Legacy VTK file of the C-alpha trace (Angstrom):
# vtk DataFile Version 3.0
C-alpha trace
ASCII
DATASET POLYDATA
POINTS 357 float
-26.693 40.507 65.449
-28.393 43.656 66.715
-31.639 45.462 65.832
-30.965 48.580 63.778
-33.513 50.774 61.998
-35.988 47.886 61.889
-33.424 45.397 60.564
-31.323 42.701 62.199
-27.703 43.518 61.388
-24.298 42.048 62.258
-21.999 44.025 64.531
-19.197 41.754 63.408
-18.542 38.424 61.650
-16.391 35.615 63.131
-13.129 37.363 62.162
-14.009 40.181 64.571
-14.159 43.969 64.371
-10.406 44.612 64.379
-9.677 42.086 61.626
-12.555 43.396 59.526
-11.350 46.984 59.932
-7.770 46.159 58.906
-8.935 43.945 56.040
-10.933 46.865 54.609
-7.894 49.137 54.852
-5.686 46.500 53.145
-7.981 44.687 50.660
-11.775 44.871 50.231
-14.581 44.724 52.802
-18.190 44.000 51.828
-20.906 45.797 53.791
-24.620 45.035 53.482
-26.196 48.476 53.807
-29.552 47.499 52.327
-31.301 49.121 55.301
-30.533 52.496 53.743
-33.279 54.150 51.717
-33.184 54.643 47.957
-35.408 57.186 46.197
-35.968 58.482 42.682
-37.048 62.039 41.958
-38.571 62.342 38.506
-39.842 65.247 36.422
-38.695 68.409 34.689
-38.783 70.422 37.939
-37.195 67.758 40.160
-33.732 69.325 40.444
-35.044 72.776 41.339
-37.558 71.252 43.740
-34.945 69.134 45.516
-32.613 72.121 45.730
-35.329 74.009 47.627
-34.882 71.523 50.514
-31.094 71.806 50.899
-28.249 74.400 51.003
-26.648 72.463 48.167
-26.248 72.971 44.407
-28.512 70.377 42.782
-29.385 72.195 39.548
-25.828 72.452 38.215
-24.701 68.932 39.110
-23.405 67.332 35.921
-24.854 64.109 34.538
-23.287 61.079 36.210
-21.910 63.086 39.133
-22.703 62.419 42.785
-22.898 64.935 45.634
-23.371 64.975 49.431
-26.531 66.733 50.612
-28.293 67.804 53.799
-32.040 67.916 54.394
-32.771 70.763 56.807
-35.714 71.704 59.018
-37.040 75.239 59.320
-34.559 75.993 62.106
-31.612 74.915 59.963
-31.194 71.634 61.868
-30.152 68.551 59.929
-33.029 66.125 59.284
-30.683 63.749 57.453
-27.520 63.653 55.388
-27.650 61.906 52.028
-25.994 61.273 48.669
-27.563 61.987 45.302
-26.682 61.425 41.642
-27.880 63.216 38.521
-28.985 60.389 36.228
-29.710 62.780 33.351
-32.750 64.407 34.938
-32.877 67.043 32.172
-33.506 64.394 29.528
-36.083 62.177 31.190
-33.846 60.521 33.772
-33.978 61.042 37.520
-32.167 62.174 40.626
-31.175 59.065 42.542
-31.000 59.616 46.305
-29.635 57.446 49.125
-30.656 58.335 52.686
-29.987 56.845 56.116
-31.973 53.763 57.105
-33.213 55.136 60.421
-34.485 58.300 58.693
-35.833 56.971 55.404
-39.541 56.905 56.203
-39.417 60.369 57.760
-37.350 61.656 54.845
-39.884 60.296 52.364
-42.758 62.009 54.177
-40.802 65.273 54.392
-39.829 65.245 50.717
-43.333 64.358 49.517
-44.929 66.995 51.754
-42.555 69.739 50.583
-42.033 68.998 46.879
-44.430 66.181 45.983
-46.488 68.632 43.947
-43.483 69.547 41.789
-42.016 66.125 40.990
-42.662 62.428 41.387
-41.039 60.929 44.478
-40.590 57.178 44.053
-39.267 55.181 47.030
-37.240 52.093 46.181
-36.955 50.690 49.679
-37.108 47.127 48.306
-33.740 47.451 46.562
-30.546 46.104 48.086
-27.440 48.217 48.619
-23.957 46.739 48.966
-20.785 48.697 49.709
-17.452 47.264 48.623
-14.665 49.288 50.206
-10.897 49.136 50.218
-7.848 49.489 47.961
-8.603 46.200 46.150
-12.327 46.855 45.709
-11.915 47.868 42.066
-9.783 44.787 41.340
-12.451 42.456 42.706
-15.519 44.231 41.338
-14.269 44.689 37.792
-13.995 40.900 37.362
-17.770 40.668 37.849
-18.682 44.025 36.319
-16.195 44.949 33.567
-15.712 48.671 33.103
-16.617 49.670 36.629
-12.971 50.517 37.320
-13.339 53.488 34.926
-15.543 55.321 37.420
-13.833 57.963 39.563
-14.732 59.209 43.038
-18.282 60.608 43.274
-19.465 59.430 39.873
-21.913 56.683 38.993
-23.260 54.637 36.142
-25.561 51.805 35.075
-24.062 48.315 34.713
-25.309 44.735 34.457
-24.292 41.499 36.120
-25.708 38.212 34.766
-28.654 40.101 33.293
-29.324 42.043 36.494
-29.408 45.832 36.287
-27.086 47.546 38.759
-26.428 51.180 39.527
-22.929 51.699 40.894
-21.248 54.775 42.341
-17.587 55.068 43.250
-18.144 56.262 46.799
-18.623 55.016 50.319
-18.235 55.980 53.936
-14.900 54.538 55.023
-12.363 56.989 53.577
-11.150 54.234 51.266
-11.612 53.820 47.539
-14.717 51.779 46.905
-18.187 51.390 45.464
-21.826 51.408 46.485
-23.951 49.055 44.399
-27.732 49.330 44.114
-29.167 45.939 43.174
-32.734 44.540 42.967
-33.616 43.057 46.347
-34.199 39.548 44.995
-30.675 39.499 43.487
-28.785 41.084 46.374
-27.814 37.842 48.121
-26.592 36.209 44.906
-24.500 39.237 44.026
-23.098 39.483 47.558
-22.096 35.804 47.439
-20.428 36.341 44.063
-18.406 39.208 45.538
-17.489 37.134 48.604
-16.141 34.430 46.287
-13.486 36.881 45.092
-10.200 36.345 46.974
-9.860 39.993 48.061
-13.320 40.253 49.650
-14.490 39.498 53.195
-17.719 40.490 54.989
-17.635 43.415 57.408
-20.174 44.386 60.082
-21.465 47.549 61.707
-18.628 47.753 64.231
-15.856 48.177 61.674
-18.067 50.420 59.571
-18.204 52.772 62.550
-14.461 52.704 63.277
-13.593 53.247 59.600
-15.927 56.215 59.153
-14.756 57.839 62.402
-11.110 57.578 61.352
-12.196 59.177 58.058
-13.726 62.096 60.003
-17.229 61.398 58.663
-20.351 62.182 60.690
-22.740 59.478 61.878
-26.323 60.698 61.814
-27.940 60.546 65.247
-24.557 60.859 66.945
-22.535 63.680 65.362
-25.401 65.443 63.602
-29.148 65.608 64.219
-32.109 67.986 64.029
-30.524 70.309 66.627
-27.239 70.842 64.762
-26.817 73.151 61.786
-24.393 72.390 58.937
-22.088 75.215 60.061
-21.982 73.964 63.661
-21.170 70.534 62.240
-18.268 72.006 60.201
-19.922 70.864 56.976
-19.353 74.203 55.217
-17.664 72.355 52.335
-21.039 70.770 51.489
-22.622 74.165 50.729
-21.515 75.458 47.344
-20.934 79.191 46.686
-23.984 79.477 44.452
-26.241 78.819 47.492
-24.368 81.110 49.896
-24.922 84.804 50.550
-24.093 86.653 47.322
-24.465 83.516 45.206
-26.729 83.351 42.151
-29.192 81.039 43.973
-28.483 81.982 47.577
-30.965 80.912 50.227
-34.442 79.609 49.553
-33.977 76.469 51.652
-35.383 75.706 55.125
-33.495 77.544 57.865
-31.623 79.661 55.304
-31.554 82.853 57.370
-29.861 81.122 60.306
-27.518 78.919 58.281
-26.327 81.681 55.939
-25.777 84.100 58.835
-23.646 81.476 60.602
-21.829 80.807 57.358
-20.960 84.436 56.585
-20.113 85.187 60.207
-22.918 87.648 60.949
-24.430 85.275 63.533
-22.234 83.669 66.200
-21.894 79.914 66.614
-22.744 78.429 69.986
-20.685 75.301 69.320
-18.561 73.649 66.670
-17.694 70.058 65.745
-14.008 69.210 66.127
-11.700 66.213 65.931
-10.008 65.078 69.133
-7.039 62.844 69.932
-6.509 61.548 73.458
-2.981 62.071 74.753
-3.209 58.926 76.888
-4.197 55.474 75.561
-7.695 55.665 77.033
-10.712 55.433 74.655
-13.158 58.291 75.102
-16.724 57.260 74.280
-19.873 59.043 73.110
-21.471 61.507 75.569
-18.267 62.021 77.553
-18.134 65.541 78.980
-15.401 67.873 77.724
-13.855 70.499 79.990
-11.145 73.116 79.806
-7.960 72.296 81.692
-9.317 74.542 84.460
-12.508 72.496 84.783
-15.072 74.557 82.839
-17.562 72.417 80.894
-17.363 73.319 77.185
-18.892 70.415 75.288
-19.375 66.701 74.745
-17.930 63.844 72.696
-20.356 62.513 70.063
-18.242 59.620 68.694
-15.107 58.050 70.096
-13.049 54.861 70.137
-9.541 53.465 69.915
-8.795 53.906 66.206
-7.523 50.565 64.867
-5.473 52.178 62.065
-4.711 55.454 63.844
-3.522 53.282 66.760
-4.614 55.879 69.282
-7.897 57.039 70.806
-9.748 59.329 68.390
-13.043 61.150 68.761
-15.200 63.942 67.491
-17.454 66.198 69.492
-18.811 69.691 69.970
-17.076 72.461 71.907
-17.582 76.194 72.268
-15.901 78.027 69.354
-13.341 79.637 71.669
-11.905 76.165 72.259
-12.116 74.797 68.696
-8.702 75.862 67.368
-6.318 73.079 66.318
-3.918 72.179 69.101
-6.201 73.324 71.942
-5.756 71.129 75.018
-8.939 69.870 76.698
-9.961 67.294 79.253
-12.451 64.475 78.673
-14.016 63.343 81.939
-13.867 59.529 81.898
-15.401 57.967 85.009
-14.736 61.208 86.883
-11.072 61.476 85.892
-9.657 63.943 83.355
-8.134 62.447 80.193
-6.034 65.028 78.296
-7.081 65.550 74.685
-6.026 67.808 71.852
-8.158 69.333 69.112
-6.966 67.710 65.886
-7.509 68.013 62.161
-9.568 65.303 60.476
-9.432 62.762 58.917
-7.396 60.834 61.464
-6.303 58.435 58.704
-5.686 59.914 55.219
-8.513 59.341 52.750
-7.643 57.307 49.656
-10.406 58.132 47.192
-9.755 57.326 43.525
-9.868 60.567 41.572
-8.351 59.251 38.336
LINES 1 358
357 0 1 2 3 4 5 6 7 8 9 10 11 12 13 14 15 16 17 18 19 20 21 22 23 24 25 26 27 28 29 30 31 32 33 34 35 36 37 38 39 40 41 42 43 44 45 46 47 48 49 50 51 52 53 54 55 56 57 58 59 60 61 62 63 64 65 66 67 68 69 70 71 72 73 74 75 76 77 78 79 80 81 82 83 84 85 86 87 88 89 90 91 92 93 94 95 96 97 98 99 100 101 102 103 104 105 106 107 108 109 110 111 112 113 114 115 116 117 118 119 120 121 122 123 124 125 126 127 128 129 130 131 132 133 134 135 136 137 138 139 140 141 142 143 144 145 146 147 148 149 150 151 152 153 154 155 156 157 158 159 160 161 162 163 164 165 166 167 168 169 170 171 172 173 174 175 176 177 178 179 180 181 182 183 184 185 186 187 188 189 190 191 192 193 194 195 196 197 198 199 200 201 202 203 204 205 206 207 208 209 210 211 212 213 214 215 216 217 218 219 220 221 222 223 224 225 226 227 228 229 230 231 232 233 234 235 236 237 238 239 240 241 242 243 244 245 246 247 248 249 250 251 252 253 254 255 256 257 258 259 260 261 262 263 264 265 266 267 268 269 270 271 272 273 274 275 276 277 278 279 280 281 282 283 284 285 286 287 288 289 290 291 292 293 294 295 296 297 298 299 300 301 302 303 304 305 306 307 308 309 310 311 312 313 314 315 316 317 318 319 320 321 322 323 324 325 326 327 328 329 330 331 332 333 334 335 336 337 338 339 340 341 342 343 344 345 346 347 348 349 350 351 352 353 354 355 356
């Protein structure tokens, strides 16, 4: 157990990190991610208000759909990355938001300060959140919650289990098919134990959660993105829809828009860019390892790295100068003073297997 964001959380269970990682890739792993923050935004102006905080299309998100979002500061740096769902906000529902555990109190203050006068911001930090991930997640979950298998990737809906209201999205952060389940805090343990009684399901800790998300090419807040990185530097261009970009119907209007949009349309140069990296020798390259050109010029740093259990080779992501970000570029990672050859690689390192219907 380790302290994390004010909680005591397991790095691994008795089976160990490697077994938990492979079990999630082959069957279904259960993650307790109740440390993450859940929020409701309520009111007729909530979608437009929330959109004013992010370079993301909130207003046009269809009912029942989920989207990835980025809270930005006035310099275009990333305060937090998050997921949100339109739970029929136009007809008296809400926008349901899930943010990172280490950021949730700061996020709440930021959101209330910026848009609290336009909509009601209701924290639900007492709710539990369970993630069931893996190719057999739907098989196991639908026995307890019939109909949940009808959801497709990045959609959500309301369900019940033994009289308990659940809100379930078909999403996660492992690259696998799976679900995130919001459950009242006083029912979270009972529901987790019911899931663990299913033959496909085993518990998984923070260690395997990290190796799975890195193989999926997904950023970890505080490591791969933070308040000093912009979405374009982080290669998160896909998260910014055309309607919010230069020339779009609702372009700009979010914190740091001038900088982010200029980087996005190429009128402002990037100082660095996030890339995937594969080591060409079987030597894991960890966070904060310096990256150099093959001639010894420092060009960046690794932000996440490990020996990928499924990739079966050392994988990493980090930031380099744009001149060295092209796929196939050879670099050196300086591990204990010795150069380890690496190559800039496409991500994900292991193909994603989301269920799209």
